[in-house]
All heavy atoms as TSV, in Angstrom:
chain	resi	resn	atom	element	x	y	z
A	1	MET	N	N	-3.596	74.227	-16.583
A	1	MET	CA	C	-2.330	74.060	-17.268
A	1	MET	C	C	-1.353	75.136	-16.793
A	1	MET	O	O	-1.686	76.308	-16.743
A	1	MET	CB	C	-2.538	74.169	-18.777
A	1	MET	CG	C	-1.261	73.969	-19.537
A	1	MET	SD	S	-1.518	73.660	-21.289
A	1	MET	CE	C	-1.638	75.301	-21.903
A	2	LYS	N	N	-0.154	74.712	-16.438
A	2	LYS	CA	C	0.870	75.630	-15.965
A	2	LYS	C	C	1.412	76.447	-17.134
A	2	LYS	O	O	1.755	75.896	-18.173
A	2	LYS	CB	C	2.005	74.846	-15.307
A	2	LYS	CG	C	3.034	75.727	-14.629
A	2	LYS	CD	C	4.051	74.901	-13.896
A	2	LYS	CE	C	3.398	74.450	-12.631
A	2	LYS	NZ	N	4.273	74.292	-11.513
A	3	LYS	N	N	1.480	77.767	-16.949
A	3	LYS	CA	C	2.002	78.657	-17.977
A	3	LYS	C	C	3.360	79.182	-17.558
A	3	LYS	O	O	3.663	79.263	-16.374
A	3	LYS	CB	C	1.047	79.838	-18.185
A	3	LYS	CG	C	-0.310	79.443	-18.688
A	3	LYS	CD	C	-1.197	80.645	-18.807
A	3	LYS	CE	C	-2.602	80.222	-19.215
A	3	LYS	NZ	N	-3.505	81.358	-19.264
A	4	ARG	N	N	4.163	79.549	-18.529
A	4	ARG	CA	C	5.448	80.201	-18.285
A	4	ARG	C	C	5.264	81.666	-18.654
A	4	ARG	O	O	5.016	81.998	-19.817
A	4	ARG	CB	C	6.535	79.562	-19.133
A	4	ARG	CG	C	7.911	80.030	-18.771
A	4	ARG	CD	C	8.942	79.185	-19.461
A	4	ARG	NE	N	10.228	79.460	-18.869
A	4	ARG	CZ	C	11.365	79.231	-19.453
A	4	ARG	NH1	N	11.391	78.697	-20.651
A	4	ARG	NH2	N	12.481	79.522	-18.850
A	5	ILE	N	N	5.374	82.554	-17.647
A	5	ILE	CA	C	5.011	83.957	-17.823
A	5	ILE	C	C	6.196	84.860	-17.520
A	5	ILE	O	O	6.856	84.704	-16.487
A	5	ILE	CB	C	3.826	84.316	-16.906
A	5	ILE	CG1	C	2.627	83.425	-17.240
A	5	ILE	CG2	C	3.471	85.787	-17.029
A	5	ILE	CD1	C	1.486	83.528	-16.262
A	6	LEU	N	N	6.461	85.797	-18.417
A	6	LEU	CA	C	7.504	86.799	-18.230
A	6	LEU	C	C	6.858	88.071	-17.691
A	6	LEU	O	O	5.927	88.600	-18.286
A	6	LEU	CB	C	8.206	87.099	-19.561
A	6	LEU	CG	C	9.174	88.286	-19.564
A	6	LEU	CD1	C	10.376	88.015	-18.672
A	6	LEU	CD2	C	9.614	88.581	-20.988
A	7	VAL	N	N	7.380	88.558	-16.551
A	7	VAL	CA	C	6.905	89.809	-15.970
A	7	VAL	C	C	8.039	90.820	-16.076
A	7	VAL	O	O	9.052	90.695	-15.388
A	7	VAL	CB	C	6.479	89.632	-14.492
A	7	VAL	CG1	C	6.030	90.967	-13.907
A	7	VAL	CG2	C	5.375	88.588	-14.369
A	8	THR	N	N	7.901	91.788	-16.968
A	8	THR	CA	C	8.902	92.843	-17.065
A	8	THR	C	C	8.598	93.882	-15.990
A	8	THR	O	O	7.441	94.175	-15.710
A	8	THR	CB	C	8.902	93.493	-18.463
A	8	THR	OG1	O	7.615	94.032	-18.730
A	8	THR	CG2	C	9.274	92.483	-19.533
A	9	GLY	N	N	9.648	94.390	-15.369
A	9	GLY	CA	C	9.451	95.285	-14.231
A	9	GLY	C	C	8.993	94.516	-13.011
A	9	GLY	O	O	8.361	95.061	-12.110
A	10	GLY	N	N	9.341	93.249	-12.952
A	10	GLY	CA	C	8.868	92.354	-11.896
A	10	GLY	C	C	9.387	92.636	-10.510
A	10	GLY	O	O	8.830	92.146	-9.530
A	11	ALA	N	N	10.449	93.416	-10.380
A	11	ALA	CA	C	10.985	93.736	-9.056
A	11	ALA	C	C	10.447	95.061	-8.523
A	11	ALA	O	O	10.843	95.507	-7.458
A	11	ALA	CB	C	12.512	93.765	-9.090
A	12	GLY	N	N	9.536	95.667	-9.248
A	12	GLY	CA	C	8.896	96.884	-8.772
A	12	GLY	C	C	7.742	96.542	-7.836
A	12	GLY	O	O	7.433	95.376	-7.580
A	13	PHE	N	N	7.076	97.562	-7.327
A	13	PHE	CA	C	5.988	97.356	-6.371
A	13	PHE	C	C	4.853	96.528	-6.979
A	13	PHE	O	O	4.465	95.488	-6.440
A	13	PHE	CB	C	5.458	98.707	-5.873
A	13	PHE	CG	C	4.309	98.572	-4.921
A	13	PHE	CD1	C	4.541	98.232	-3.603
A	13	PHE	CD2	C	3.008	98.755	-5.350
A	13	PHE	CE1	C	3.485	98.081	-2.715
A	13	PHE	CE2	C	1.946	98.612	-4.472
A	13	PHE	CZ	C	2.187	98.285	-3.153
A	14	ILE	N	N	4.341	96.965	-8.114
A	14	ILE	CA	C	3.228	96.249	-8.740
A	14	ILE	C	C	3.701	94.917	-9.323
A	14	ILE	O	O	3.056	93.878	-9.159
A	14	ILE	CB	C	2.564	97.113	-9.828
A	14	ILE	CG1	C	1.916	98.332	-9.177
A	14	ILE	CG2	C	1.542	96.311	-10.633
A	14	ILE	CD1	C	1.413	99.370	-10.152
A	15	GLY	N	N	4.856	94.932	-9.994
A	15	GLY	CA	C	5.376	93.717	-10.604
A	15	GLY	C	C	5.652	92.602	-9.611
A	15	GLY	O	O	5.393	91.430	-9.890
A	16	SER	N	N	6.181	92.949	-8.448
A	16	SER	CA	C	6.479	91.928	-7.439
A	16	SER	C	C	5.197	91.286	-6.919
A	16	SER	O	O	5.149	90.073	-6.695
A	16	SER	CB	C	7.296	92.527	-6.291
A	16	SER	OG	O	6.578	93.537	-5.620
A	17	HIS	N	N	4.152	92.078	-6.751
A	17	HIS	CA	C	2.874	91.516	-6.318
A	17	HIS	C	C	2.259	90.641	-7.421
A	17	HIS	O	O	1.650	89.609	-7.129
A	17	HIS	CB	C	1.911	92.631	-5.906
A	17	HIS	CG	C	2.262	93.221	-4.580
A	17	HIS	ND1	N	3.113	94.285	-4.450
A	17	HIS	CD2	C	1.889	92.875	-3.332
A	17	HIS	CE1	C	3.242	94.584	-3.176
A	17	HIS	NE2	N	2.514	93.737	-2.471
A	18	LEU	N	N	2.446	91.049	-8.667
A	18	LEU	CA	C	1.973	90.234	-9.785
A	18	LEU	C	C	2.708	88.896	-9.818
A	18	LEU	O	O	2.092	87.845	-10.011
A	18	LEU	CB	C	2.155	90.984	-11.104
A	18	LEU	CG	C	1.744	90.250	-12.373
A	18	LEU	CD1	C	0.276	89.852	-12.330
A	18	LEU	CD2	C	2.042	91.107	-13.600
A	19	CYS	N	N	4.019	88.914	-9.611
A	19	CYS	CA	C	4.801	87.675	-9.571
A	19	CYS	C	C	4.282	86.745	-8.480
A	19	CYS	O	O	4.119	85.536	-8.699
A	19	CYS	CB	C	6.278	87.972	-9.327
A	19	CYS	SG	S	7.135	88.715	-10.729
A	20	GLU	N	N	4.028	87.297	-7.296
A	20	GLU	CA	C	3.504	86.494	-6.190
A	20	GLU	C	C	2.180	85.842	-6.573
A	20	GLU	O	O	1.968	84.653	-6.315
A	20	GLU	CB	C	3.301	87.363	-4.951
A	20	GLU	CG	C	4.585	87.801	-4.297
A	20	GLU	CD	C	4.355	88.785	-3.153
A	20	GLU	OE1	O	3.193	89.144	-2.874
A	20	GLU	OE2	O	5.358	89.197	-2.540
A	21	ARG	N	N	1.295	86.608	-7.167
A	21	ARG	CA	C	-0.020	86.088	-7.542
A	21	ARG	C	C	0.080	85.001	-8.609
A	21	ARG	O	O	-0.593	83.965	-8.546
A	21	ARG	CB	C	-0.918	87.230	-8.031
A	21	ARG	CG	C	-2.282	86.793	-8.496
A	21	ARG	CD	C	-3.002	86.018	-7.386
A	21	ARG	NE	N	-4.189	85.382	-7.875
A	21	ARG	CZ	C	-5.414	85.740	-7.538
A	21	ARG	NH1	N	-5.602	86.738	-6.706
A	21	ARG	NH2	N	-6.438	85.093	-8.024
A	22	LEU	N	N	0.919	85.239	-9.606
A	22	LEU	CA	C	1.081	84.250	-10.669
A	22	LEU	C	C	1.662	82.944	-10.141
A	22	LEU	O	O	1.269	81.855	-10.569
A	22	LEU	CB	C	1.950	84.830	-11.786
A	22	LEU	CG	C	1.309	85.968	-12.580
A	22	LEU	CD1	C	2.352	86.647	-13.460
A	22	LEU	CD2	C	0.139	85.477	-13.399
A	23	LEU	N	N	2.607	83.033	-9.210
A	23	LEU	CA	C	3.160	81.835	-8.583
A	23	LEU	C	C	2.103	81.117	-7.757
A	23	LEU	O	O	2.002	79.889	-7.791
A	23	LEU	CB	C	4.361	82.198	-7.700
A	23	LEU	CG	C	5.631	82.577	-8.443
A	23	LEU	CD1	C	6.639	83.201	-7.489
A	23	LEU	CD2	C	6.236	81.374	-9.145
A	24	LYS	N	N	1.321	81.884	-7.021
A	24	LYS	CA	C	0.243	81.303	-6.210
A	24	LYS	C	C	-0.756	80.548	-7.080
A	24	LYS	O	O	-1.305	79.532	-6.656
A	24	LYS	CB	C	-0.467	82.412	-5.434
A	24	LYS	CG	C	-1.545	81.934	-4.510
A	24	LYS	CD	C	-2.177	83.093	-3.771
A	24	LYS	CE	C	-3.323	82.597	-2.910
A	24	LYS	NZ	N	-4.017	83.697	-2.246
A	25	ASP	N	N	-0.962	81.030	-8.294
A	25	ASP	CA	C	-1.879	80.378	-9.230
A	25	ASP	C	C	-1.252	79.174	-9.919
A	25	ASP	O	O	-1.887	78.541	-10.771
A	25	ASP	CB	C	-2.363	81.376	-10.282
A	25	ASP	CG	C	-3.309	82.418	-9.696
A	25	ASP	OD1	O	-3.797	82.233	-8.564
A	25	ASP	OD2	O	-3.555	83.429	-10.379
A	26	GLY	N	N	0.020	78.871	-9.605
A	26	GLY	CA	C	0.667	77.673	-10.131
A	26	GLY	C	C	1.443	77.848	-11.423
A	26	GLY	O	O	1.696	76.875	-12.127
A	27	ASN	N	N	1.831	79.063	-11.742
A	27	ASN	CA	C	2.564	79.325	-12.977
A	27	ASN	C	C	4.080	79.362	-12.752
A	27	ASN	O	O	4.543	79.564	-11.632
A	27	ASN	CB	C	2.125	80.673	-13.550
A	27	ASN	CG	C	0.671	80.675	-13.928
A	27	ASN	OD1	O	0.268	79.985	-14.846
A	27	ASN	ND2	N	-0.132	81.429	-13.203
A	28	ASN	N	N	4.827	79.180	-13.840
A	28	ASN	CA	C	6.266	79.443	-13.851
A	28	ASN	C	C	6.440	80.921	-14.164
A	28	ASN	O	O	5.846	81.407	-15.128
A	28	ASN	CB	C	6.978	78.623	-14.939
A	28	ASN	CG	C	7.042	77.160	-14.599
A	28	ASN	OD1	O	7.416	76.789	-13.506
A	28	ASN	ND2	N	6.662	76.331	-15.549
A	29	VAL	N	N	7.233	81.635	-13.382
A	29	VAL	CA	C	7.371	83.073	-13.554
A	29	VAL	C	C	8.829	83.452	-13.776
A	29	VAL	O	O	9.701	83.059	-13.005
A	29	VAL	CB	C	6.823	83.841	-12.325
A	29	VAL	CG1	C	7.041	85.330	-12.474
A	29	VAL	CG2	C	5.339	83.540	-12.131
A	30	ILE	N	N	9.070	84.196	-14.845
A	30	ILE	CA	C	10.372	84.808	-15.093
A	30	ILE	C	C	10.199	86.295	-14.818
A	30	ILE	O	O	9.395	86.961	-15.464
A	30	ILE	CB	C	10.849	84.588	-16.536
A	30	ILE	CG1	C	10.908	83.100	-16.850
A	30	ILE	CG2	C	12.206	85.265	-16.755
A	30	ILE	CD1	C	11.080	82.809	-18.325
A	31	CYS	N	N	10.929	86.787	-13.855
A	31	CYS	CA	C	10.865	88.190	-13.456
A	31	CYS	C	C	12.080	88.901	-14.054
A	31	CYS	O	O	13.216	88.547	-13.770
A	31	CYS	CB	C	10.899	88.273	-11.932
A	31	CYS	SG	S	11.125	89.915	-11.260
A	32	MET	N	N	11.829	89.898	-14.902
A	32	MET	CA	C	12.913	90.650	-15.519
A	32	MET	C	C	12.827	92.103	-15.074
A	32	MET	O	O	11.767	92.716	-15.114
A	32	MET	CB	C	12.831	90.559	-17.035
A	32	MET	CG	C	14.009	91.199	-17.743
A	32	MET	SD	S	13.949	90.957	-19.532
A	32	MET	CE	C	14.336	89.221	-19.644
A	33	ASP	N	N	13.955	92.628	-14.614
A	33	ASP	CA	C	13.985	94.014	-14.154
A	33	ASP	C	C	15.409	94.537	-14.277
A	33	ASP	O	O	16.373	93.786	-14.134
A	33	ASP	CB	C	13.527	94.109	-12.701
A	33	ASP	CG	C	12.957	95.472	-12.365
A	33	ASP	OD1	O	13.700	96.470	-12.419
A	33	ASP	OD2	O	11.769	95.541	-12.041
A	34	ASN	N	N	15.545	95.842	-14.543
A	34	ASN	CA	C	16.877	96.456	-14.600
A	34	ASN	C	C	17.205	97.190	-13.307
A	34	ASN	O	O	18.263	97.791	-13.184
A	34	ASN	CB	C	16.974	97.420	-15.791
A	34	ASN	CG	C	16.009	98.583	-15.715
A	34	ASN	OD1	O	15.241	98.708	-14.761
A	34	ASN	ND2	N	16.031	99.438	-16.717
A	35	TYR	N	N	16.292	97.141	-12.343
A	35	TYR	CA	C	16.440	97.779	-11.023
A	35	TYR	C	C	16.558	99.296	-11.110
A	35	TYR	O	O	17.091	99.922	-10.206
A	35	TYR	CB	C	17.614	97.210	-10.233
A	35	TYR	CG	C	17.552	95.736	-9.991
A	35	TYR	CD1	C	18.690	94.959	-10.072
A	35	TYR	CD2	C	16.361	95.091	-9.680
A	35	TYR	CE1	C	18.656	93.593	-9.843
A	35	TYR	CE2	C	16.315	93.734	-9.464
A	35	TYR	CZ	C	17.463	92.992	-9.543
A	35	TYR	OH	O	17.412	91.646	-9.329
A	36	PHE	N	N	16.053	99.894	-12.180
A	36	PHE	CA	C	16.058	101.351	-12.270
A	36	PHE	C	C	15.136	101.940	-11.204
A	36	PHE	O	O	15.510	102.859	-10.490
A	36	PHE	CB	C	15.651	101.805	-13.673
A	36	PHE	CG	C	15.744	103.288	-13.882
A	36	PHE	CD1	C	16.984	103.917	-13.926
A	36	PHE	CD2	C	14.606	104.059	-14.015
A	36	PHE	CE1	C	17.079	105.282	-14.100
A	36	PHE	CE2	C	14.686	105.424	-14.198
A	36	PHE	CZ	C	15.926	106.049	-14.233
A	37	THR	N	N	13.932	101.397	-11.102
A	37	THR	CA	C	13.028	101.811	-10.031
A	37	THR	C	C	12.643	100.638	-9.139
A	37	THR	O	O	12.227	100.837	-8.008
A	37	THR	CB	C	11.735	102.457	-10.579
A	37	THR	OG1	O	11.086	101.530	-11.435
A	37	THR	CG2	C	12.046	103.732	-11.344
A	38	GLY	N	N	12.780	99.405	-9.642
A	38	GLY	CA	C	12.476	98.219	-8.846
A	38	GLY	C	C	13.636	97.867	-7.929
A	38	GLY	O	O	14.747	98.373	-8.072
A	39	ARG	N	N	13.384	96.997	-6.979
A	39	ARG	CA	C	14.400	96.577	-6.011
A	39	ARG	C	C	14.401	95.056	-5.874
A	39	ARG	O	O	13.336	94.436	-5.779
A	39	ARG	CB	C	14.122	97.190	-4.634
A	39	ARG	CG	C	14.054	98.698	-4.605
A	39	ARG	CD	C	15.457	99.302	-4.674
A	39	ARG	NE	N	15.385	100.756	-4.692
A	39	ARG	CZ	C	15.586	101.499	-5.770
A	39	ARG	NH1	N	15.839	100.928	-6.917
A	39	ARG	NH2	N	15.540	102.804	-5.709
A	40	LYS	N	N	15.580	94.466	-5.821
A	40	LYS	CA	C	15.696	93.025	-5.641
A	40	LYS	C	C	15.022	92.586	-4.339
A	40	LYS	O	O	14.463	91.503	-4.252
A	40	LYS	CB	C	17.167	92.616	-5.648
A	40	LYS	CG	C	17.380	91.121	-5.604
A	40	LYS	CD	C	18.855	90.768	-5.721
A	40	LYS	CE	C	19.053	89.268	-5.733
A	40	LYS	NZ	N	20.463	88.914	-5.883
A	41	GLN	N	N	15.059	93.448	-3.342
A	41	GLN	CA	C	14.448	93.134	-2.048
A	41	GLN	C	C	12.945	92.843	-2.177
A	41	GLN	O	O	12.386	92.129	-1.352
A	41	GLN	CB	C	14.660	94.286	-1.050
A	41	GLN	CG	C	16.090	94.464	-0.611
A	41	GLN	CD	C	16.937	95.242	-1.621
A	41	GLN	OE1	O	16.459	95.671	-2.674
A	41	GLN	NE2	N	18.216	95.402	-1.334
A	42	ASN	N	N	12.304	93.385	-3.220
A	42	ASN	CA	C	10.868	93.149	-3.410
A	42	ASN	C	C	10.545	91.714	-3.801
A	42	ASN	O	O	9.401	91.272	-3.626
A	42	ASN	CB	C	10.305	94.100	-4.468
A	42	ASN	CG	C	10.280	95.536	-4.017
A	42	ASN	OD1	O	10.320	95.836	-2.835
A	42	ASN	ND2	N	10.214	96.450	-4.972
A	43	VAL	N	N	11.523	90.997	-4.332
A	43	VAL	CA	C	11.270	89.618	-4.783
A	43	VAL	C	C	12.216	88.598	-4.151
A	43	VAL	O	O	12.156	87.421	-4.487
A	43	VAL	CB	C	11.344	89.514	-6.331
A	43	VAL	CG1	C	10.208	90.268	-6.989
A	43	VAL	CG2	C	12.680	89.991	-6.858
A	44	ILE	N	N	13.064	89.041	-3.243
A	44	ILE	CA	C	14.074	88.136	-2.670
A	44	ILE	C	C	13.442	86.922	-1.995
A	44	ILE	O	O	13.995	85.824	-2.024
A	44	ILE	CB	C	15.023	88.898	-1.727
A	44	ILE	CG1	C	16.318	88.134	-1.573
A	44	ILE	CG2	C	14.403	89.195	-0.389
A	44	ILE	CD1	C	17.523	88.989	-1.479
A	45	HIS	N	N	12.258	87.095	-1.434
A	45	HIS	CA	C	11.574	85.987	-0.764
A	45	HIS	C	C	11.050	84.940	-1.758
A	45	HIS	O	O	10.690	83.834	-1.351
A	45	HIS	CB	C	10.425	86.523	0.096
A	45	HIS	CG	C	9.363	87.212	-0.683
A	45	HIS	ND1	N	9.530	88.487	-1.207
A	45	HIS	CD2	C	8.122	86.805	-1.061
A	45	HIS	CE1	C	8.432	88.830	-1.854
A	45	HIS	NE2	N	7.564	87.835	-1.791
A	46	LEU	N	N	11.057	85.269	-3.036
A	46	LEU	CA	C	10.584	84.330	-4.058
A	46	LEU	C	C	11.710	83.487	-4.656
A	46	LEU	O	O	11.442	82.522	-5.377
A	46	LEU	CB	C	9.878	85.100	-5.183
A	46	LEU	CG	C	8.677	85.948	-4.782
A	46	LEU	CD1	C	8.167	86.742	-5.984
A	46	LEU	CD2	C	7.577	85.089	-4.198
A	47	LEU	N	N	12.949	83.835	-4.365
A	47	LEU	CA	C	14.089	83.167	-5.006
A	47	LEU	C	C	14.190	81.677	-4.681
A	47	LEU	O	O	14.756	80.916	-5.467
A	47	LEU	CB	C	15.394	83.872	-4.639
A	47	LEU	CG	C	15.562	85.271	-5.217
A	47	LEU	CD1	C	16.852	85.909	-4.713
A	47	LEU	CD2	C	15.543	85.233	-6.736
A	48	ASP	N	N	13.658	81.239	-3.550
A	48	ASP	CA	C	13.704	79.818	-3.200
A	48	ASP	C	C	12.632	79.002	-3.915
A	48	ASP	O	O	12.657	77.774	-3.872
A	48	ASP	CB	C	13.548	79.638	-1.687
A	48	ASP	CG	C	14.777	80.092	-0.928
A	48	ASP	OD1	O	15.882	80.081	-1.513
A	48	ASP	OD2	O	14.636	80.461	0.248
A	49	ASN	N	N	11.719	79.676	-4.581
A	49	ASN	CA	C	10.657	78.985	-5.295
A	49	ASN	C	C	11.225	78.443	-6.612
A	49	ASN	O	O	11.746	79.198	-7.433
A	49	ASN	CB	C	9.491	79.946	-5.572
A	49	ASN	CG	C	8.284	79.259	-6.141
A	49	ASN	OD1	O	8.389	78.376	-6.979
A	49	ASN	ND2	N	7.128	79.674	-5.679
A	50	PRO	N	N	11.147	77.121	-6.835
A	50	PRO	CA	C	11.710	76.543	-8.067
A	50	PRO	C	C	10.993	76.988	-9.343
A	50	PRO	O	O	11.517	76.780	-10.434
A	50	PRO	CB	C	11.560	75.034	-7.854
A	50	PRO	CG	C	10.464	74.895	-6.861
A	50	PRO	CD	C	10.515	76.122	-5.989
A	51	TYR	N	N	9.835	77.607	-9.219
A	51	TYR	CA	C	9.084	78.067	-10.379
A	51	TYR	C	C	9.263	79.559	-10.633
A	51	TYR	O	O	8.540	80.152	-11.427
A	51	TYR	CB	C	7.597	77.732	-10.219
A	51	TYR	CG	C	7.376	76.253	-10.053
A	51	TYR	CD1	C	7.010	75.724	-8.821
A	51	TYR	CD2	C	7.574	75.378	-11.112
A	51	TYR	CE1	C	6.834	74.360	-8.655
A	51	TYR	CE2	C	7.406	74.013	-10.959
A	51	TYR	CZ	C	7.031	73.515	-9.727
A	51	TYR	OH	O	6.871	72.165	-9.579
A	52	PHE	N	N	10.248	80.147	-9.962
A	52	PHE	CA	C	10.534	81.576	-10.093
A	52	PHE	C	C	11.970	81.777	-10.545
A	52	PHE	O	O	12.891	81.148	-10.038
A	52	PHE	CB	C	10.321	82.286	-8.750
A	52	PHE	CG	C	10.599	83.761	-8.792
A	52	PHE	CD1	C	9.691	84.641	-9.330
A	52	PHE	CD2	C	11.791	84.268	-8.284
A	52	PHE	CE1	C	9.945	86.014	-9.370
A	52	PHE	CE2	C	12.055	85.630	-8.313
A	52	PHE	CZ	C	11.134	86.496	-8.860
A	53	GLU	N	N	12.157	82.650	-11.524
A	53	GLU	CA	C	13.498	82.974	-12.015
A	53	GLU	C	C	13.622	84.495	-12.102
A	53	GLU	O	O	12.744	85.169	-12.625
A	53	GLU	CB	C	13.708	82.362	-13.397
A	53	GLU	CG	C	15.069	82.625	-13.980
A	53	GLU	CD	C	15.241	81.993	-15.356
A	53	GLU	OE1	O	14.387	81.179	-15.763
A	53	GLU	OE2	O	16.228	82.343	-16.035
A	54	LEU	N	N	14.712	85.028	-11.573
A	54	LEU	CA	C	14.962	86.461	-11.598
A	54	LEU	C	C	16.083	86.754	-12.580
A	54	LEU	O	O	17.158	86.151	-12.511
A	54	LEU	CB	C	15.343	86.961	-10.207
A	54	LEU	CG	C	15.713	88.436	-10.068
A	54	LEU	CD1	C	14.540	89.327	-10.476
A	54	LEU	CD2	C	16.130	88.738	-8.638
A	55	VAL	N	N	15.830	87.669	-13.513
A	55	VAL	CA	C	16.808	88.052	-14.517
A	55	VAL	C	C	16.994	89.561	-14.447
A	55	VAL	O	O	16.028	90.308	-14.599
A	55	VAL	CB	C	16.349	87.658	-15.942
A	55	VAL	CG1	C	17.358	88.116	-16.984
A	55	VAL	CG2	C	16.092	86.167	-16.035
A	56	ARG	N	N	18.227	89.998	-14.213
A	56	ARG	CA	C	18.507	91.431	-14.235
A	56	ARG	C	C	18.869	91.804	-15.671
A	56	ARG	O	O	19.914	91.401	-16.191
A	56	ARG	CB	C	19.654	91.776	-13.288
A	56	ARG	CG	C	19.919	93.262	-13.257
A	56	ARG	CD	C	20.975	93.631	-12.277
A	56	ARG	NE	N	21.107	95.081	-12.219
A	56	ARG	CZ	C	21.904	95.715	-11.412
A	56	ARG	NH1	N	22.657	95.035	-10.562
A	56	ARG	NH2	N	21.964	97.017	-11.436
A	57	HIS	N	N	17.991	92.569	-16.296
A	57	HIS	CA	C	18.197	92.927	-17.693
A	57	HIS	C	C	17.282	94.088	-18.061
A	57	HIS	O	O	16.165	94.192	-17.561
A	57	HIS	CB	C	17.905	91.735	-18.605
A	57	HIS	CG	C	18.159	92.011	-20.047
A	57	HIS	ND1	N	19.428	92.138	-20.564
A	57	HIS	CD2	C	17.312	92.203	-21.077
A	57	HIS	CE1	C	19.341	92.397	-21.859
A	57	HIS	NE2	N	18.060	92.448	-22.190
A	58	ASP	N	N	17.749	94.934	-18.949
A	58	ASP	CA	C	16.953	96.036	-19.482
A	58	ASP	C	C	16.285	95.557	-20.764
A	58	ASP	O	O	16.972	95.179	-21.723
A	58	ASP	CB	C	17.861	97.235	-19.764
A	58	ASP	CG	C	17.110	98.489	-20.158
A	58	ASP	OD1	O	15.978	98.375	-20.672
A	58	ASP	OD2	O	17.657	99.584	-19.960
A	59	VAL	N	N	14.967	95.556	-20.797
A	59	VAL	CA	C	14.245	95.013	-21.961
A	59	VAL	C	C	14.456	95.827	-23.232
A	59	VAL	O	O	14.113	95.355	-24.316
A	59	VAL	CB	C	12.730	94.863	-21.689
A	59	VAL	CG1	C	12.479	93.859	-20.596
A	59	VAL	CG2	C	12.084	96.192	-21.391
A	60	THR	N	N	15.030	97.017	-23.125
A	60	THR	CA	C	15.306	97.803	-24.331
A	60	THR	C	C	16.569	97.319	-25.032
A	60	THR	O	O	16.858	97.755	-26.147
A	60	THR	CB	C	15.440	99.302	-24.011
A	60	THR	OG1	O	16.572	99.502	-23.167
A	60	THR	CG2	C	14.190	99.836	-23.338
A	61	LEU	N	N	17.321	96.416	-24.413
A	61	LEU	CA	C	18.535	95.854	-24.992
A	61	LEU	C	C	18.306	94.406	-25.378
A	61	LEU	O	O	17.528	93.700	-24.750
A	61	LEU	CB	C	19.689	95.939	-23.993
A	61	LEU	CG	C	20.007	97.346	-23.469
A	61	LEU	CD1	C	21.057	97.267	-22.376
A	61	LEU	CD2	C	20.469	98.242	-24.585
A	62	SER	N	N	19.016	93.951	-26.385
A	62	SER	CA	C	18.893	92.569	-26.851
A	62	SER	C	C	19.485	91.597	-25.835
A	62	SER	O	O	20.508	91.879	-25.215
A	62	SER	CB	C	19.621	92.425	-28.182
A	62	SER	OG	O	19.625	91.075	-28.596
A	63	LEU	N	N	18.846	90.456	-25.701
A	63	LEU	CA	C	19.401	89.381	-24.871
A	63	LEU	C	C	20.397	88.549	-25.658
A	63	LEU	O	O	21.265	87.906	-25.103
A	63	LEU	CB	C	18.291	88.462	-24.385
A	63	LEU	CG	C	17.569	88.860	-23.116
A	63	LEU	CD1	C	16.393	87.934	-22.869
A	63	LEU	CD2	C	18.504	88.846	-21.938
A	64	ILE	N	N	20.266	88.539	-26.969
A	64	ILE	CA	C	21.108	87.727	-27.849
A	64	ILE	C	C	22.099	88.620	-28.577
A	64	ILE	O	O	21.718	89.591	-29.217
A	64	ILE	CB	C	20.254	86.951	-28.866
A	64	ILE	CG1	C	19.232	86.085	-28.121
A	64	ILE	CG2	C	21.112	86.136	-29.784
A	64	ILE	CD1	C	18.213	85.453	-29.022
A	65	HIS	N	N	23.355	88.293	-28.447
A	65	HIS	CA	C	24.402	89.034	-29.137
A	65	HIS	C	C	24.949	88.187	-30.269
A	65	HIS	O	O	25.505	87.132	-30.044
A	65	HIS	CB	C	25.527	89.413	-28.165
A	65	HIS	CG	C	25.042	90.234	-27.024
A	65	HIS	ND1	N	24.750	91.573	-27.152
A	65	HIS	CD2	C	24.781	89.920	-25.748
A	65	HIS	CE1	C	24.350	92.042	-25.989
A	65	HIS	NE2	N	24.344	91.055	-25.116
A	66	ILE	N	N	24.738	88.637	-31.499
A	66	ILE	CA	C	25.179	87.856	-32.668
A	66	ILE	C	C	26.514	88.367	-33.137
A	66	ILE	O	O	26.800	89.506	-33.178
A	66	ILE	CB	C	24.131	87.954	-33.804
A	66	ILE	CG1	C	22.816	87.370	-33.303
A	66	ILE	CG2	C	24.613	87.263	-35.047
A	66	ILE	CD1	C	21.661	87.520	-34.269
């Protein structure tokens, strides 16, 4: 069964490799990173994958503004 998985820090060294592995296993992957230490270049090759989504965001801040 395909899972939808959020990887925080996904553009970092370890996170980018985790994203690759999760995609290889057939999952939908949302990669969230604020690029403080991660780099977009670490996941740029995954952007053409329809099961990969890159979100630039700091997880310490709310995504929803009421």
